[in-house]
Every structure is written in structure tokens, then in C-alpha cells.
C-alpha positions as a LaTeX table, in Angstrom:
\begin{tabular}{lrrr}
\hline
Residue & $x$ (\AA) & $y$ (\AA) & $z$ (\AA) \\
\hline
Met1 & $-22.97$ & $-13.90$ & $-14.02$ \\
His2 & $-25.81$ & $-13.70$ & $-11.56$ \\
Gly3 & $-25.56$ & $-12.00$ & $-8.17$ \\
Asp4 & $-25.60$ & $-15.31$ & $-6.28$ \\
Asp5 & $-22.82$ & $-16.73$ & $-8.45$ \\
Phe6 & $-20.76$ & $-13.60$ & $-7.94$ \\
Glu7 & $-21.25$ & $-13.76$ & $-4.18$ \\
Arg8 & $-20.14$ & $-17.41$ & $-4.15$ \\
Met9 & $-17.04$ & $-16.46$ & $-6.12$ \\
Leu10 & $-16.31$ & $-13.70$ & $-3.63$ \\
Glu11 & $-16.66$ & $-16.11$ & $-0.72$ \\
Lys12 & $-14.32$ & $-18.59$ & $-2.45$ \\
Ala13 & $-11.76$ & $-15.86$ & $-3.16$ \\
Asn14 & $-11.91$ & $-14.75$ & 0.46 \\
Ala15 & $-11.41$ & $-18.33$ & 1.65 \\
Asn16 & $-8.44$ & $-18.76$ & $-0.74$ \\
Ile17 & $-6.84$ & $-15.56$ & 0.54 \\
Leu18 & $-7.35$ & $-16.54$ & 4.18 \\
Asp19 & $-5.87$ & $-20.00$ & 3.49 \\
Ala20 & $-2.83$ & $-18.41$ & 1.86 \\
Val21 & $-2.40$ & $-16.04$ & 4.82 \\
Glu22 & $-2.61$ & $-18.95$ & 7.26 \\
Leu23 & $-0.01$ & $-20.88$ & 5.25 \\
Gly24 & 2.23 & $-17.82$ & 4.90 \\
Asp25 & 2.01 & $-18.15$ & 1.12 \\
Ser26 & 2.37 & $-14.57$ & $-0.10$ \\
Glu27 & 2.66 & $-15.64$ & $-3.74$ \\
Ala28 & $-0.73$ & $-17.38$ & $-3.57$ \\
Gln29 & $-2.19$ & $-14.30$ & $-1.87$ \\
Ala30 & $-0.84$ & $-12.07$ & $-4.62$ \\
Ala31 & $-2.24$ & $-14.35$ & $-7.32$ \\
Glu32 & $-5.70$ & $-14.44$ & $-5.73$ \\
Tyr33 & $-5.81$ & $-10.69$ & $-5.16$ \\
Arg34 & $-4.74$ & $-10.16$ & $-8.77$ \\
Arg35 & $-7.32$ & $-12.59$ & $-10.13$ \\
Trp36 & $-10.09$ & $-10.97$ & $-8.14$ \\
Gly37 & $-8.96$ & $-7.42$ & $-8.96$ \\
Asp38 & $-8.90$ & $-8.20$ & $-12.67$ \\
Leu39 & $-12.38$ & $-9.74$ & $-12.47$ \\
Leu40 & $-13.81$ & $-6.72$ & $-10.67$ \\
Asn41 & $-12.22$ & $-4.33$ & $-13.16$ \\
Arg42 & $-13.71$ & $-6.29$ & $-16.07$ \\
Arg43 & $-17.11$ & $-5.93$ & $-14.40$ \\
Gly44 & $-16.63$ & $-2.15$ & $-14.20$ \\
Arg45 & $-16.09$ & $-2.13$ & $-10.44$ \\
Ile46 & $-12.85$ & $-0.17$ & $-10.76$ \\
Asp47 & $-12.50$ & 1.09 & $-7.19$ \\
Glu48 & $-12.91$ & $-2.40$ & $-5.75$ \\
Gly49 & $-10.75$ & $-3.95$ & $-8.45$ \\
Cys50 & $-7.94$ & $-1.49$ & $-7.87$ \\
Phe51 & $-8.12$ & $-2.11$ & $-4.13$ \\
Phe52 & $-7.47$ & $-5.82$ & $-4.73$ \\
Leu53 & $-4.81$ & $-5.06$ & $-7.33$ \\
Thr54 & $-3.02$ & $-2.75$ & $-4.90$ \\
Gln55 & $-2.83$ & $-5.62$ & $-2.42$ \\
Ala56 & $-1.57$ & $-7.90$ & $-5.19$ \\
Tyr57 & 0.99 & $-5.31$ & $-6.25$ \\
Val58 & 2.46 & $-4.90$ & $-2.76$ \\
Leu59 & 2.73 & $-8.66$ & $-2.29$ \\
Ala60 & 4.17 & $-9.14$ & $-5.79$ \\
Leu61 & 6.85 & $-6.56$ & $-5.04$ \\
Glu62 & 7.67 & $-8.20$ & $-1.71$ \\
Cys63 & 7.94 & $-11.62$ & $-3.39$ \\
Gly64 & 9.82 & $-10.36$ & $-6.44$ \\
Leu65 & 7.13 & $-11.68$ & $-8.79$ \\
Glu66 & 7.58 & $-10.90$ & $-12.47$ \\
Tyr67 & 4.03 & $-9.63$ & $-12.93$ \\
Ala68 & 4.38 & $-6.77$ & $-10.42$ \\
Asp69 & 5.09 & $-4.38$ & $-13.32$ \\
Asp70 & 1.94 & $-5.55$ & $-15.13$ \\
Ile71 & $-0.17$ & $-4.82$ & $-12.06$ \\
Gln72 & 1.44 & $-1.41$ & $-11.71$ \\
Gln73 & 0.54 & $-0.56$ & $-15.31$ \\
Val74 & $-3.11$ & $-1.41$ & $-14.65$ \\
Leu75 & $-3.07$ & 0.76 & $-11.53$ \\
Ile76 & $-1.48$ & 3.61 & $-13.48$ \\
Ser77 & $-4.11$ & 3.29 & $-16.22$ \\
His78 & $-6.80$ & 3.83 & $-13.56$ \\
Gly79 & $-4.99$ & 6.75 & $-11.94$ \\
Arg80 & $-4.03$ & 4.77 & $-8.84$ \\
Asp81 & $-0.25$ & 4.99 & $-9.24$ \\
Arg82 & 2.42 & 6.94 & $-11.10$ \\
Glu83 & 5.41 & 5.80 & $-13.10$ \\
\hline
\end{tabular}
């Protein structure tokens, strides 16, 4: 993925998150933060990825989403949380 493509994806993710905030859709926010965090982690950008995953984790907990535990395990594996 080229730098320009990555920047366009970032802009789209940001727009999706802002739309979800405006609509009060915390589940959509959590999903977008998770998607983006996973992408950044796969690209080796662990600090940034874990930042997004932390946001996803908090929202997933607040919404009672089933994948909150999965996010926590990723954060634990990167030393960002404890069991």
C-alpha cells in the first residue's frame, strides 16, 4: 500500500468515526477504531494501533460487545493491558 493510499484510508476512517460520533453510534465507532487499530498493528505501527484499539476496547465494553475480550487480548499481547 502506497503512502497516498494509506493517507486516503486514514481520512476515510476519520470521517467514519466522526459520522458515528455525530450519530451517537458507539458500536460503529468501536468497529472503526478496531478495524483501524488492527490495520496499523499489521503494518508494524504498534503504538498507533494500540491507541486505536484502546478506544475500541473502551467503547466495546460500554456497549457490551462480544469482541471486547478479543481486543483486550491484543492489548495484553502488546503490553498495553493486564489480565
